[in-house]
N, C-alpha and C positions, 0 to 999 in steps of 0.2 A: 865354779867348775865348766870347762871350757865344752860346749857342746857345739856340732858341727856348723857350718857357715848358713847364714840364710840373708833374706832380704831386711832392712831396717826401717821399714813403712810400719806406721802405727797399727795395732792389731786389728781394730777397726777394717784398714783398709785390704791387711792380709787376709781377713775373714771373707770380706767382699770378694777379693781375687780369687781364693778358694772356690767359695759357693757361685760365685756370677763367672768366673772366666777361667775356671782354672784347664781347660782344655786345650788353653795358647798359654798360660803362664805357667804351667807346670814343666814342660819341654825346656821353658825358654831358662827357669829358674835350674833344672839339670843341667845346660849346659855352661851355665854361670858357675855353680857351685859344686855340681858332681854330683855322683848317684844317692849322696846322701846331703841333704837338707832341712834346717830348721825352721819353721813359721811358729809365730803367735797367734792364736785365734781364739773368739770369744764364743762363748762365755767365757771369765776368769780376767786376764785371757789364760789361757794353757798353753804351754809348750809341745808342740809335736814335731816329731822328728820323723821325716818321711826318707824311705829304702827303698832303692830300685833294683840293687845289685842281688840277683839270686841266692847267693852263698846267705847274704844277710836274713834275705826273707825267710829262709829255711832254718836256720836258728832264731827268728823271732817265730815261727810256727811250733817249731818244736819246744819251746818255753813251756814252763811248769803254768797251769791254768789259774793258779793263783796268783803266782808273782807276775805273770802276763795278763791282767785284769781284762778279759772280752766285754765284761760288765762294764768298766769304766770306762773301755772305748764306744761303746753302744747307747752313751748316757741317752742321747737323741731321742732313743727310741721308748724309753721306759713308760711317757704316758701312753702311748697306746698299747706297746706289748704286755704291759706290765712288770710288777718285781720279781715273779716265780717266771718268769720266758726264759727258757734255756739260752737266749742270747744276753739276758742280764743277769746271770747267775757265773760263779765262779768256784772250782774248787770242786769239793765234794757233793754241794748242790749241783752244780752243773754236770759233774760226773752219773749223779742220779739221775737227771731228767735226761740224759742222754742213752743211758740204758735202758729207760722206759720208752724213749721214742724210736730206739736202732730196730725193734723188728718190725713196725710201721714200715720200714724204706729197706727192709731187706730184699736181695735179690728177689726172693719167691713172692713176697708181697707187691715188690713192684709188676712182676708181671704179669702178678693176680689182678691188677689193675688196669692192663693194657686193652681190654676188650671197651671196658666203661670208657677210656681216653679215646678210643675208634671210634665208639658210636655217638661221643658226644661232637667229636671234629666232626664226623660226617654229619650232622646235623646242623651244624653251623656251615659249611661249605656246600652244602647241597641247594642253596640258597643265592649262591653264586652265578651267575651268569656271563658269557662273552658278551664284551660291549660295555660292562660295568665297570665304574671306577668307585675303588673301596679306599679305606684309610686303613692300613694296616695295623697300625698301634690297635685302634677303634674295636676292629674285630676279634685281634689276637686276645685284646685284655678280655672280650666278652667272652672267647670260650676257654681261655686259660681260669678264668674266674670258675664258669662253672664247675670248670673240672676238680679244681680246689676245693668247692663248695661239697659236692658230691664224694670225691674220695676222702677228704679231710673230715667235714662234719657227717656226711651220709644221711643228711638230714631227712627227719619223721614225717615232715609236715610239708607239703608243695608251698601253703602260705607264708611260713619262716623262710623258707630257702626266697621265695621272691621279696620277702622283706631284707632278707640279708642283704641282696645284691647291691642295691642303692645305697647301705651304710657301710658295706667294705668299699665302693668304688671311691664314695665322697673322703672315706680314709686316708686313700692313697692318693686321690688327686689335687694334692697340696704342693705349693712350690718351697724352696729352702727356708723363705723367711719364715713362714707359717711352721714349717718343721721343727727349725732352731726355736721359735718364740716358746716350745712346748718348756724347753729349758729354764724358762724364766716364770715361777708360778702364779705370780702378779699378773702376767697378761691374760691368765684364762679365763677371767672374768668378765673381758674386751671385747669386741669385736676385731678380728674376725675368729679369736680363738676360741670365745664363746660358743660360737655355731658350731665348730667342730669338737667342743668338748660334750654340748648335747647329741652331737650324731653319736660319739661314742658311747656315752650312755645308752641312747636306744639300742645301740648294737650289743652292749652288755644285758640288755633287758631281752634280746631276742636268743642270744646264746645261754643266759639263764634259763628260758622256757623250755630250749631243748634238752638244756641238761637236766631237767625234773622231768621232761617227758620219757629220757633214756632210764632216769631211776626207780620209775614207778613201772616202766615196761617189762617185757620179757626178758629174762636174765641175758646178756650178752652172747650172740651167736645162736640162741634159742630162736625159733618158729613156730608160729601156730601150726595147728595141724594142718590146717589147708593149704599150707606152705607159704602164706603171704608174709608180708613184713609185720613187725608191729605198729600201729598206727596206718596202715593201710587206708582205713576209711576217709585217709584226711586227704587223701591224694597223691600220696607218695609214691602208687604204684605209675603212677604218669610223670613221675618228677624223672626218673631216670637213675633215682641213688642205686647205690650196689645193696647188695643183701644185708641184712643184720648182722653185723660183727666182722664184717670184711674192711671197714671203714678206718679210717685212724684212732678217731674219736672211742668206737668200742673197743681198740686195742688199748688205751689208754685208761679207760673207765675199768676193763681188766688188768691193768697195770697195778691199779691202786691210787691212781692218784686224786686227789679232792677238786671239789670244784673251782676252788680259787687257782690252784695250779692248771688244769683242764682249760679254763678260760685262758689263760695266757698263753700255754702252748696253742690253741687253735687261733689266736690272734694272730701268734707269731708264724705257724706256717703258713695260713693263709696268706698273709702279707708278704711273706718271706718267696713263696711259691708261685704265687700267683701274678703281681706285679714284675718279676726278675725274668720269668720265664717269656711273659706278653713281650717286653721289651726288646727280648733276645731273638724271638720269633720275628717281630718287625722289622727287626736291622739285615735278619737272612733274609727275608723276603725283599727287602728292598737293595742289599746286595747281588742277590739272584737276577732279581728284575734289572738289574743295570750291566750285567755280565751274558750276553748271549750263550756263549760256549759253555760256560758252566752251568747255565740254567738247561740247557740243550741236555748235558750229561746227568744233571740232579732229574731232570725228568724221565730220563732213562733207569735211572738206579729206584727210581717210585716205583717204574712197571713192571721191575724184573727182581724187584725185594733186596736191591745192593743198601742195607742200612747202612755199612760205613760209610759211605759216601754221603748219603744224607746227613748223617751224624758230622763227618767231616765238615761240610757247607755249616751247620750250626756253630761247629768250635771255632771254625774262621771265624764267623762273625761277631762272636763274644769275644774273640780277640781282638779285632779291629775296630770291634767297638764296645769295649768295656762296660758292664752295665753298672758295675761299682769301681769306683777309682781307685780306692783305698782302703782300706779295712784297720782296725785302731785296737792298740792295747797298752793300758795304762799301767806304768811299771810300778809294783808294792816294793820292788827292792832295787837297788842299784844293779845294773846289767853292763856286762862288755859286750858290743857288737859292732862287727865290722871296723875294730880298731878305734872307737869311741868306747866312753866310759859315761853311762847314760844315768842321771841320777835316779832314785824313786820319784814317783808324781807326774813323770814325763808320760807321755801318750808316743808309743813308736808304731809307725805305720807302713807297712807295705803297701808300694804304690802299684797297684795292679797296671792301670793305665801305663805311666812308664816302661815300666818292664815288658811288657807286652806290646807295646810300639818301638823297642829299642832296637836301632839297626846293628846294633854290635850284637845282638841275641837273635833279632829276627830278621832274614833280608829281605828286602825291599818291602818292610811293614806296612806300608799305604797299600800294597796290592790285595786284591781278596785273590786267594790262592788256596782252596781245601786241598788240594793233592797234599799240601805242606805237612797234615798231618795222615797221610798215608805212605809217604815214602821214608819215614824213619828220619828225616833231614830236621824236626823241629826239635828244639831244646824244650823237655817237658819242664824247665823250669821258670821257663818264660810265659806259661801258661796258667794261670791262678786263677780264675774267676770265680771260684768256690774256693777259697782259702786255703787253709793247710792245718795239719796237725790236729789236736783233739777238739778244734772248734769247726776244723771242715765243715762243709753244709750237708747236712743230712739228707736232703731232698736231691743231691746231685745226680744220681743215678735215674731216680722218676723224672726228671726236668728233661735229661737228654731223649731218655722214653720216650718222654711226651712229645717232645719236640721233633722227634723222627716222625712219630706218627701224624701230628699236625700236617708236615713238609710233605710227608708221602701223600695224603689226601689230597692236600693244595693240588700239588704239582699232576696229579692223575686226572684232575677236571678242568682244570683251565692253565693259560701261559701267562703268569703276570710279569708286566712290565712296567720298571721306574724311568721316571727321563732324567732325573736330574738328583746329585749328591742333596741327602739329605742333612740338615745342621742338627746339632744336638741341644736337650732342654734337661735339665735338672728337673724331674716329677717325684717330691719324697727325696728319697735318698737314692734313686737308681735316674742313668742317663737314658733318655727315650728321643726317638726321631722328634726333632721341632716340628716339624710339618705332619707329622701323622704318620709319615712313611707311604704318600698317595701309589696305589699302583691301577693300571689298566689291566683286565684281564681280557686276554686275546683266546680265541678257539685252540684247542689243541693241534 
């Protein structure tokens, strides 16, 4: 059966090209083969067809969640996120988990977390001083991790909170070689995978402690008569966690998930929610730091409460710097997509990077122009950082709210300036600034 054309390099070379140099390679492949092309990637090798035409992508996103298997496409995440993660299940199991998770990310729930986000961001930015030089990625990673640990876990012990931070950071801070190596069970007993496996086991132990504490504490949503949280004597009152019952974990316990399901959703939400948002904010601050007029308008928006413009800055930054280059669906049945007959077993992958940087879809795609998202000229089909269909990111609204709060607090306090364009490196599965996006902080 004929597949779309693609390079004839060995699978090893195509894999190295994909995970080590796709920012340069993918545009060249599109220029040579068109909007749809085929790659052969390890392990397997597996056949992957990349699509960048918005109509084709809409068809993939609209596909049945069993026939277009997201679990198959996310296999590289299984070792960390677990078999029962919402990202590693399909069909009825996937729908059931999404139903359990959706109330935690409803508009009302998102707004309910705004004050927690604002407080944690203020605590971070209060230490920034004009004249300082900071690493935007490092600081955004710190604050977004704290936000996710409080909002998702609502940890009932300050000690557990402190122990969680380094374990989660280590889980994320791996290169593509280590991430791909998880697909080979034989590697897990040798360095560096052995150390990563030990870190994951320690993370699981801390989560198990938290779950046990929740199971034996007061019922979700209940408070002792003095109004304090359960386990308040452990220091939780100083940790900044939300009230009992308003965190995601409490909602999932109320929804009836067992401990294995809870563990996998917690890891999934923290990894997917903290790492991607940290990178998005680092890129946004980097772009604002390089564009004086946009930054001037963004500072004014922060002062007057113009959330639309701040959100447009974030939106444009993750268009210009896609956090994830492509998402994958492995076909369980033959499908006809974009005029091609794609057999079962092949992985189809909407190429976010190619679509969002396509000059035929986005005028002057290399420019940083937030206004394009305010004047109605941008094609919605050319902006897909949160995926689409039944697997669209559940936390999209929360991430955008969080991003606006971070930008507002930063821009009210300092004037961040960047000197040079930042290159890109792959951290785990996300694109981050290679140099950490350094900023000089000037007085307002």
